[in-house]
C-alpha positions in Angstrom: 0.0 -0.1 0.0 3.0 2.5 0.7 4.3 1.9 -2.6 0.8 3.0 -4.3 0.7 6.0 -2.1 4.2 6.8 -3.1 3.4 6.2 -7.1 0.3 8.4 -6.5 2.1 11.2 -4.8 4.9 11.3 -7.7 2.1 11.3 -10.3 0.3 14.2 -8.6 3.6 16.1 -8.1 4.5 15.4 -11.7 1.3 16.3 -13.2 1.4 20.2 -12.1 4.4 20.9 -14.5 3.2 18.8 -17.2 -0.1 20.7 -16.9 1.6 23.8 -17.1 3.6 23.2 -20.4 0.6 21.4 -22.1 -1.6 24.5 -21.6 1.6 26.7 -22.5 1.8 25.1 -25.7 -2.3 24.8 -26.2 -2.4 28.3 -25.8 0.6 29.2 -28.0 -0.8 27.2 -30.9 -4.6 27.4 -30.2 -4.7 23.5 -30.3 -7.9 22.1 -28.7 -6.1 18.5 -28.5 -3.4 19.7 -25.9 -6.1 21.5 -24.1 -8.0 18.7 -23.7 -5.2 16.7 -22.7 -4.3 18.9 -20.2 -8.0 18.9 -18.8 -7.9 15.0 -18.7 -4.5 15.0 -17.1 -5.8 17.4 -14.3 -8.9 15.1 -13.6 -6.6 12.5 -13.4 -4.4 14.0 -10.7 -7.4 15.3 -9.1 -8.6 11.5 -8.5 -5.0 10.5 -7.6 -5.2 13.1 -5.0 -8.6 12.2 -3.8 -7.2 8.8 -3.2 -4.4 10.2 -1.1 -6.4 12.3 0.9 -9.4 9.8 1.6 -6.7 7.5 2.6 -5.5 9.9 5.3 -9.0 11.0 6.4 -9.0 8.0 8.1 -6.6 9.2 10.6 -7.7 12.8 10.6 -11.3 13.7 10.1 -10.8 17.1 9.2 -9.6 16.0 5.6 -12.9 14.8 5.0 -14.1 18.2 3.8 -11.3 18.4 1.6 -12.2 14.8 0.1 -15.6 16.3 -0.4 -14.3 19.4 -2.2 -12.0 17.3 -4.5 -15.0 15.2 -5.6 -17.4 18.1 -6.1 -14.2 19.6 -8.4 -13.7 16.1 -10.0 -17.4 15.9 -10.9 -17.6 19.5 -12.2 -14.4 18.9 -14.4 -15.6 15.7 -16.0 -19.1 17.2 -16.5 -17.4 19.8 -18.2 -15.1 17.9 -20.5 -18.1 15.3 -21.6 -20.2 18.6 -22.3 -17.4 20.1 -24.4 -16.8 16.6 -26.2 -20.1 16.4 -27.3 -20.6 19.7 -28.5 -17.5 19.3 -30.8 -18.4 15.7 -32.0 
């Protein structure tokens, strides 16, 4: 379990600069594919962070508020991405 948590932590930390680079190139090239890839990356990082926070929330109940906010961000973001993809195709 510790290896999984370490891997998720590394993924979340690595996704931040990758997201910034993707959005930079998406803004410069006006590429829809890069923007969508960045959105999916953020949503997957949010899901990974939700797993980390919910595991820690078993020890510290105050973190459940953070977990609920992450679920709200994940649901809102996924809804937005699906709506955007539906409008495009």
